[in-house]
PyMOL commands that place a pseudoatom at each C-alpha (Angstrom):
pseudoatom trace, name=CA, resn=UNK, resi=1, chain=A, elem=C, hetatm=0, pos=[0.000, 0.000, 0.000]
pseudoatom trace, name=CA, resn=UNK, resi=2, chain=A, elem=C, hetatm=0, pos=[1.378, 3.393, -0.931]
pseudoatom trace, name=CA, resn=UNK, resi=3, chain=A, elem=C, hetatm=0, pos=[1.961, 6.242, 1.489]
pseudoatom trace, name=CA, resn=UNK, resi=4, chain=A, elem=C, hetatm=0, pos=[-0.996, 8.239, 0.122]
pseudoatom trace, name=CA, resn=UNK, resi=5, chain=A, elem=C, hetatm=0, pos=[-3.220, 5.146, 0.448]
pseudoatom trace, name=CA, resn=UNK, resi=6, chain=A, elem=C, hetatm=0, pos=[-2.255, 4.803, 4.116]
pseudoatom trace, name=CA, resn=UNK, resi=7, chain=A, elem=C, hetatm=0, pos=[-2.909, 8.482, 4.714]
pseudoatom trace, name=CA, resn=UNK, resi=8, chain=A, elem=C, hetatm=0, pos=[-6.394, 8.174, 3.235]
pseudoatom trace, name=CA, resn=UNK, resi=9, chain=A, elem=C, hetatm=0, pos=[-7.043, 5.083, 5.353]
pseudoatom trace, name=CA, resn=UNK, resi=10, chain=A, elem=C, hetatm=0, pos=[-5.878, 6.853, 8.512]
pseudoatom trace, name=CA, resn=UNK, resi=11, chain=A, elem=C, hetatm=0, pos=[-8.067, 9.898, 7.711]
pseudoatom trace, name=CA, resn=UNK, resi=12, chain=A, elem=C, hetatm=0, pos=[-11.111, 7.688, 7.158]
pseudoatom trace, name=CA, resn=UNK, resi=13, chain=A, elem=C, hetatm=0, pos=[-10.471, 5.839, 10.423]
pseudoatom trace, name=CA, resn=UNK, resi=14, chain=A, elem=C, hetatm=0, pos=[-10.160, 9.161, 12.245]
pseudoatom trace, name=CA, resn=UNK, resi=15, chain=A, elem=C, hetatm=0, pos=[-13.426, 10.426, 10.788]
pseudoatom trace, name=CA, resn=UNK, resi=16, chain=A, elem=C, hetatm=0, pos=[-15.126, 7.181, 11.802]
pseudoatom trace, name=CA, resn=UNK, resi=17, chain=A, elem=C, hetatm=0, pos=[-13.804, 7.483, 15.374]
pseudoatom trace, name=CA, resn=UNK, resi=18, chain=A, elem=C, hetatm=0, pos=[-14.919, 11.112, 15.596]
pseudoatom trace, name=CA, resn=UNK, resi=19, chain=A, elem=C, hetatm=0, pos=[-18.423, 9.997, 14.651]
pseudoatom trace, name=CA, resn=UNK, resi=20, chain=A, elem=C, hetatm=0, pos=[-18.428, 7.614, 17.623]
pseudoatom trace, name=CA, resn=UNK, resi=21, chain=A, elem=C, hetatm=0, pos=[-17.413, 10.290, 20.125]
pseudoatom trace, name=CA, resn=UNK, resi=22, chain=A, elem=C, hetatm=0, pos=[-20.114, 12.023, 22.193]
pseudoatom trace, name=CA, resn=UNK, resi=23, chain=A, elem=C, hetatm=0, pos=[-21.198, 15.505, 21.165]
pseudoatom trace, name=CA, resn=UNK, resi=24, chain=A, elem=C, hetatm=0, pos=[-19.166, 18.339, 22.696]
pseudoatom trace, name=CA, resn=UNK, resi=25, chain=A, elem=C, hetatm=0, pos=[-20.539, 19.516, 26.006]
pseudoatom trace, name=CA, resn=UNK, resi=26, chain=A, elem=C, hetatm=0, pos=[-22.372, 16.249, 26.665]
pseudoatom trace, name=CA, resn=UNK, resi=27, chain=A, elem=C, hetatm=0, pos=[-21.026, 13.749, 29.172]
pseudoatom trace, name=CA, resn=UNK, resi=28, chain=A, elem=C, hetatm=0, pos=[-19.969, 10.442, 27.661]
pseudoatom trace, name=CA, resn=UNK, resi=29, chain=A, elem=C, hetatm=0, pos=[-21.798, 8.555, 30.416]
pseudoatom trace, name=CA, resn=UNK, resi=30, chain=A, elem=C, hetatm=0, pos=[-24.516, 9.899, 32.690]
pseudoatom trace, name=CA, resn=UNK, resi=31, chain=A, elem=C, hetatm=0, pos=[-23.544, 8.837, 36.198]
pseudoatom trace, name=CA, resn=UNK, resi=32, chain=A, elem=C, hetatm=0, pos=[-25.320, 11.365, 38.443]
pseudoatom trace, name=CA, resn=UNK, resi=33, chain=A, elem=C, hetatm=0, pos=[-28.463, 13.451, 38.689]
pseudoatom trace, name=CA, resn=UNK, resi=34, chain=A, elem=C, hetatm=0, pos=[-26.380, 16.540, 37.878]
pseudoatom trace, name=CA, resn=UNK, resi=35, chain=A, elem=C, hetatm=0, pos=[-25.222, 14.820, 34.660]
pseudoatom trace, name=CA, resn=UNK, resi=36, chain=A, elem=C, hetatm=0, pos=[-28.863, 14.217, 33.661]
pseudoatom trace, name=CA, resn=UNK, resi=37, chain=A, elem=C, hetatm=0, pos=[-29.720, 17.909, 33.989]
pseudoatom trace, name=CA, resn=UNK, resi=38, chain=A, elem=C, hetatm=0, pos=[-26.463, 18.986, 32.326]
pseudoatom trace, name=CA, resn=UNK, resi=39, chain=A, elem=C, hetatm=0, pos=[-27.224, 16.764, 29.341]
pseudoatom trace, name=CA, resn=UNK, resi=40, chain=A, elem=C, hetatm=0, pos=[-30.784, 18.093, 29.101]
pseudoatom trace, name=CA, resn=UNK, resi=41, chain=A, elem=C, hetatm=0, pos=[-29.428, 21.670, 29.144]
pseudoatom trace, name=CA, resn=UNK, resi=42, chain=A, elem=C, hetatm=0, pos=[-27.208, 20.912, 26.154]
pseudoatom trace, name=CA, resn=UNK, resi=43, chain=A, elem=C, hetatm=0, pos=[-30.220, 19.589, 24.220]
pseudoatom trace, name=CA, resn=UNK, resi=44, chain=A, elem=C, hetatm=0, pos=[-32.438, 22.632, 24.910]
pseudoatom trace, name=CA, resn=UNK, resi=45, chain=A, elem=C, hetatm=0, pos=[-33.069, 24.954, 21.962]
pseudoatom trace, name=CA, resn=UNK, resi=46, chain=A, elem=C, hetatm=0, pos=[-35.678, 27.612, 22.795]
pseudoatom trace, name=CA, resn=UNK, resi=47, chain=A, elem=C, hetatm=0, pos=[-38.163, 28.679, 20.125]
pseudoatom trace, name=CA, resn=UNK, resi=48, chain=A, elem=C, hetatm=0, pos=[-37.024, 31.274, 17.626]
pseudoatom trace, name=CA, resn=UNK, resi=49, chain=A, elem=C, hetatm=0, pos=[-37.337, 34.727, 19.202]
pseudoatom trace, name=CA, resn=UNK, resi=50, chain=A, elem=C, hetatm=0, pos=[-39.072, 36.093, 16.123]
pseudoatom trace, name=CA, resn=UNK, resi=51, chain=A, elem=C, hetatm=0, pos=[-41.955, 33.626, 16.605]
pseudoatom trace, name=CA, resn=UNK, resi=52, chain=A, elem=C, hetatm=0, pos=[-42.697, 34.100, 20.325]
pseudoatom trace, name=CA, resn=UNK, resi=53, chain=A, elem=C, hetatm=0, pos=[-44.080, 37.166, 22.057]
pseudoatom trace, name=CA, resn=UNK, resi=54, chain=A, elem=C, hetatm=0, pos=[-43.007, 36.402, 25.622]
pseudoatom trace, name=CA, resn=UNK, resi=55, chain=A, elem=C, hetatm=0, pos=[-40.412, 34.213, 27.248]
pseudoatom trace, name=CA, resn=UNK, resi=56, chain=A, elem=C, hetatm=0, pos=[-41.944, 31.607, 29.484]
pseudoatom trace, name=CA, resn=UNK, resi=57, chain=A, elem=C, hetatm=0, pos=[-40.874, 29.003, 31.980]
pseudoatom trace, name=CA, resn=UNK, resi=58, chain=A, elem=C, hetatm=0, pos=[-42.147, 25.505, 31.411]
pseudoatom trace, name=CA, resn=UNK, resi=59, chain=A, elem=C, hetatm=0, pos=[-41.700, 22.469, 33.653]
pseudoatom trace, name=CA, resn=UNK, resi=60, chain=A, elem=C, hetatm=0, pos=[-42.100, 18.909, 32.442]
pseudoatom trace, name=CA, resn=UNK, resi=61, chain=A, elem=C, hetatm=0, pos=[-42.096, 15.643, 34.381]
pseudoatom trace, name=CA, resn=UNK, resi=62, chain=A, elem=C, hetatm=0, pos=[-40.261, 12.870, 32.545]
pseudoatom trace, name=CA, resn=UNK, resi=63, chain=A, elem=C, hetatm=0, pos=[-39.092, 9.382, 33.489]
pseudoatom trace, name=CA, resn=UNK, resi=64, chain=A, elem=C, hetatm=0, pos=[-36.508, 7.149, 31.880]
pseudoatom trace, name=CA, resn=UNK, resi=65, chain=A, elem=C, hetatm=0, pos=[-36.049, 3.395, 31.745]
pseudoatom trace, name=CA, resn=UNK, resi=66, chain=A, elem=C, hetatm=0, pos=[-32.718, 1.636, 32.386]
pseudoatom trace, name=CA, resn=UNK, resi=67, chain=A, elem=C, hetatm=0, pos=[-31.687, 2.010, 28.749]
pseudoatom trace, name=CA, resn=UNK, resi=68, chain=A, elem=C, hetatm=0, pos=[-32.177, 5.800, 28.884]
pseudoatom trace, name=CA, resn=UNK, resi=69, chain=A, elem=C, hetatm=0, pos=[-35.353, 5.874, 26.781]
pseudoatom trace, name=CA, resn=UNK, resi=70, chain=A, elem=C, hetatm=0, pos=[-38.338, 7.982, 27.837]
pseudoatom trace, name=CA, resn=UNK, resi=71, chain=A, elem=C, hetatm=0, pos=[-40.774, 5.954, 29.888]
pseudoatom trace, name=CA, resn=UNK, resi=72, chain=A, elem=C, hetatm=0, pos=[-44.421, 6.841, 29.284]
pseudoatom trace, name=CA, resn=UNK, resi=73, chain=A, elem=C, hetatm=0, pos=[-45.405, 10.334, 28.185]
pseudoatom trace, name=CA, resn=UNK, resi=74, chain=A, elem=C, hetatm=0, pos=[-43.686, 13.480, 29.452]
pseudoatom trace, name=CA, resn=UNK, resi=75, chain=A, elem=C, hetatm=0, pos=[-46.206, 15.710, 31.230]
pseudoatom trace, name=CA, resn=UNK, resi=76, chain=A, elem=C, hetatm=0, pos=[-46.130, 19.504, 31.360]
pseudoatom trace, name=CA, resn=UNK, resi=77, chain=A, elem=C, hetatm=0, pos=[-46.904, 20.563, 34.928]
pseudoatom trace, name=CA, resn=UNK, resi=78, chain=A, elem=C, hetatm=0, pos=[-46.217, 24.295, 34.802]
pseudoatom trace, name=CA, resn=UNK, resi=79, chain=A, elem=C, hetatm=0, pos=[-46.208, 27.125, 32.257]
pseudoatom trace, name=CA, resn=UNK, resi=80, chain=A, elem=C, hetatm=0, pos=[-45.868, 30.837, 32.885]
pseudoatom trace, name=CA, resn=UNK, resi=81, chain=A, elem=C, hetatm=0, pos=[-49.304, 32.414, 32.869]
pseudoatom trace, name=CA, resn=UNK, resi=82, chain=A, elem=C, hetatm=0, pos=[-48.413, 35.521, 30.854]
pseudoatom trace, name=CA, resn=UNK, resi=83, chain=A, elem=C, hetatm=0, pos=[-47.936, 33.519, 27.643]
pseudoatom trace, name=CA, resn=UNK, resi=84, chain=A, elem=C, hetatm=0, pos=[-50.576, 33.212, 24.957]
pseudoatom trace, name=CA, resn=UNK, resi=85, chain=A, elem=C, hetatm=0, pos=[-51.636, 29.878, 23.424]
pseudoatom trace, name=CA, resn=UNK, resi=86, chain=A, elem=C, hetatm=0, pos=[-49.243, 30.225, 20.461]
pseudoatom trace, name=CA, resn=UNK, resi=87, chain=A, elem=C, hetatm=0, pos=[-46.225, 30.778, 22.744]
pseudoatom trace, name=CA, resn=UNK, resi=88, chain=A, elem=C, hetatm=0, pos=[-47.230, 27.848, 24.960]
pseudoatom trace, name=CA, resn=UNK, resi=89, chain=A, elem=C, hetatm=0, pos=[-47.487, 25.578, 21.931]
pseudoatom trace, name=CA, resn=UNK, resi=90, chain=A, elem=C, hetatm=0, pos=[-44.084, 26.662, 20.582]
pseudoatom trace, name=CA, resn=UNK, resi=91, chain=A, elem=C, hetatm=0, pos=[-42.434, 26.075, 23.967]
pseudoatom trace, name=CA, resn=UNK, resi=92, chain=A, elem=C, hetatm=0, pos=[-44.080, 22.659, 24.358]
pseudoatom trace, name=CA, resn=UNK, resi=93, chain=A, elem=C, hetatm=0, pos=[-42.769, 21.659, 20.928]
pseudoatom trace, name=CA, resn=UNK, resi=94, chain=A, elem=C, hetatm=0, pos=[-39.271, 22.918, 21.833]
pseudoatom trace, name=CA, resn=UNK, resi=95, chain=A, elem=C, hetatm=0, pos=[-39.314, 20.908, 25.083]
pseudoatom trace, name=CA, resn=UNK, resi=96, chain=A, elem=C, hetatm=0, pos=[-40.376, 17.708, 23.330]
pseudoatom trace, name=CA, resn=UNK, resi=97, chain=A, elem=C, hetatm=0, pos=[-37.694, 18.235, 20.674]
pseudoatom trace, name=CA, resn=UNK, resi=98, chain=A, elem=C, hetatm=0, pos=[-35.073, 18.703, 23.417]
pseudoatom trace, name=CA, resn=UNK, resi=99, chain=A, elem=C, hetatm=0, pos=[-36.124, 15.445, 25.035]
pseudoatom trace, name=CA, resn=UNK, resi=100, chain=A, elem=C, hetatm=0, pos=[-35.944, 13.663, 21.678]
pseudoatom trace, name=CA, resn=UNK, resi=101, chain=A, elem=C, hetatm=0, pos=[-32.421, 15.009, 21.087]
pseudoatom trace, name=CA, resn=UNK, resi=102, chain=A, elem=C, hetatm=0, pos=[-31.278, 13.684, 24.469]
pseudoatom trace, name=CA, resn=UNK, resi=103, chain=A, elem=C, hetatm=0, pos=[-32.561, 10.133, 24.275]
pseudoatom trace, name=CA, resn=UNK, resi=104, chain=A, elem=C, hetatm=0, pos=[-31.334, 7.574, 24.732]
pseudoatom trace, name=CA, resn=UNK, resi=105, chain=A, elem=C, hetatm=0, pos=[-29.690, 8.974, 27.854]
pseudoatom trace, name=CA, resn=UNK, resi=106, chain=A, elem=C, hetatm=0, pos=[-26.339, 7.136, 28.155]
pseudoatom trace, name=CA, resn=UNK, resi=107, chain=A, elem=C, hetatm=0, pos=[-26.738, 5.978, 31.761]
pseudoatom trace, name=CA, resn=UNK, resi=108, chain=A, elem=C, hetatm=0, pos=[-24.049, 3.947, 33.426]
pseudoatom trace, name=CA, resn=UNK, resi=109, chain=A, elem=C, hetatm=0, pos=[-25.334, 0.562, 34.566]
pseudoatom trace, name=CA, resn=UNK, resi=110, chain=A, elem=C, hetatm=0, pos=[-25.677, 1.646, 38.191]
pseudoatom trace, name=CA, resn=UNK, resi=111, chain=A, elem=C, hetatm=0, pos=[-27.311, 4.974, 37.279]
pseudoatom trace, name=CA, resn=UNK, resi=112, chain=A, elem=C, hetatm=0, pos=[-29.776, 3.252, 34.941]
pseudoatom trace, name=CA, resn=UNK, resi=113, chain=A, elem=C, hetatm=0, pos=[-30.880, 0.994, 37.771]
pseudoatom trace, name=CA, resn=UNK, resi=114, chain=A, elem=C, hetatm=0, pos=[-31.146, 3.883, 40.215]
pseudoatom trace, name=CA, resn=UNK, resi=115, chain=A, elem=C, hetatm=0, pos=[-33.274, 6.204, 38.049]
pseudoatom trace, name=CA, resn=UNK, resi=116, chain=A, elem=C, hetatm=0, pos=[-35.408, 3.717, 36.119]
pseudoatom trace, name=CA, resn=UNK, resi=117, chain=A, elem=C, hetatm=0, pos=[-39.025, 4.800, 36.476]
pseudoatom trace, name=CA, resn=UNK, resi=118, chain=A, elem=C, hetatm=0, pos=[-38.316, 7.723, 38.785]
pseudoatom trace, name=CA, resn=UNK, resi=119, chain=A, elem=C, hetatm=0, pos=[-39.791, 11.075, 37.709]
pseudoatom trace, name=CA, resn=UNK, resi=120, chain=A, elem=C, hetatm=0, pos=[-37.594, 14.084, 36.968]
pseudoatom trace, name=CA, resn=UNK, resi=121, chain=A, elem=C, hetatm=0, pos=[-39.102, 17.579, 37.107]
pseudoatom trace, name=CA, resn=UNK, resi=122, chain=A, elem=C, hetatm=0, pos=[-37.162, 19.509, 34.478]
pseudoatom trace, name=CA, resn=UNK, resi=123, chain=A, elem=C, hetatm=0, pos=[-37.548, 23.275, 34.187]
pseudoatom trace, name=CA, resn=UNK, resi=124, chain=A, elem=C, hetatm=0, pos=[-36.873, 24.884, 30.828]
pseudoatom trace, name=CA, resn=UNK, resi=125, chain=A, elem=C, hetatm=0, pos=[-36.651, 28.630, 30.509]
pseudoatom trace, name=CA, resn=UNK, resi=126, chain=A, elem=C, hetatm=0, pos=[-35.524, 31.217, 28.054]
pseudoatom trace, name=CA, resn=UNK, resi=127, chain=A, elem=C, hetatm=0, pos=[-34.808, 34.731, 29.159]
pseudoatom trace, name=CA, resn=UNK, resi=128, chain=A, elem=C, hetatm=0, pos=[-34.243, 37.509, 26.691]
pseudoatom trace, name=CA, resn=UNK, resi=129, chain=A, elem=C, hetatm=0, pos=[-31.268, 39.659, 27.542]
pseudoatom trace, name=CA, resn=UNK, resi=130, chain=A, elem=C, hetatm=0, pos=[-32.325, 42.997, 29.007]
pseudoatom trace, name=CA, resn=UNK, resi=131, chain=A, elem=C, hetatm=0, pos=[-32.652, 45.717, 26.388]
pseudoatom trace, name=CA, resn=UNK, resi=132, chain=A, elem=C, hetatm=0, pos=[-29.690, 47.989, 26.079]
pseudoatom trace, name=CA, resn=UNK, resi=133, chain=A, elem=C, hetatm=0, pos=[-30.761, 51.385, 27.209]
pseudoatom trace, name=CA, resn=UNK, resi=134, chain=A, elem=C, hetatm=0, pos=[-29.199, 54.606, 26.225]
pseudoatom trace, name=CA, resn=UNK, resi=135, chain=A, elem=C, hetatm=0, pos=[-28.275, 56.630, 29.226]
pseudoatom trace, name=CA, resn=UNK, resi=136, chain=A, elem=C, hetatm=0, pos=[-28.069, 60.134, 27.915]
pseudoatom trace, name=CA, resn=UNK, resi=137, chain=A, elem=C, hetatm=0, pos=[-27.752, 61.494, 31.407]
pseudoatom trace, name=CA, resn=UNK, resi=138, chain=A, elem=C, hetatm=0, pos=[-24.485, 59.581, 31.854]
pseudoatom trace, name=CA, resn=UNK, resi=139, chain=A, elem=C, hetatm=0, pos=[-22.824, 60.912, 28.717]
pseudoatom trace, name=CA, resn=UNK, resi=140, chain=A, elem=C, hetatm=0, pos=[-20.476, 63.710, 29.582]
pseudoatom trace, name=CA, resn=UNK, resi=141, chain=A, elem=C, hetatm=0, pos=[-20.318, 66.619, 27.267]
pseudoatom trace, name=CA, resn=UNK, resi=142, chain=A, elem=C, hetatm=0, pos=[-17.230, 68.680, 27.013]
pseudoatom trace, name=CA, resn=UNK, resi=143, chain=A, elem=C, hetatm=0, pos=[-18.133, 72.266, 26.327]
for i in range(1, 143): cmd.bond("trace and resi %d" % i, "trace and resi %d" % (i + 1))
show_as sticks, trace
zoom trace
């Protein structure tokens, strides 16, 4: 095999190994409750700001089986009251998409046994950054 053939083979093997690695920011194995919430945070993508009128908090109860799959149906238990029906729907869709991105949760064997069937109350929120205000009274004028 020529040198260029080996280089191509090594590049292909590297690309294949990269595909097996966990996504950046996500733990390779979920071994604690904190890891579960950290992984869910990395999967959360709030609705597009141009489509929602208000930012809301939404809490969902979800359970997992030993293999990290969702057990039963996730249930929304809280939504901010100031949101309209359209915003609530968009946030519910975003929450369900986040859960789909995160499953199967890569539990270690002991963690899978410990959390199987137990409910997690997960709070999702999206806060817009405060508007930048112009403080004319702070600008010094040199006369």
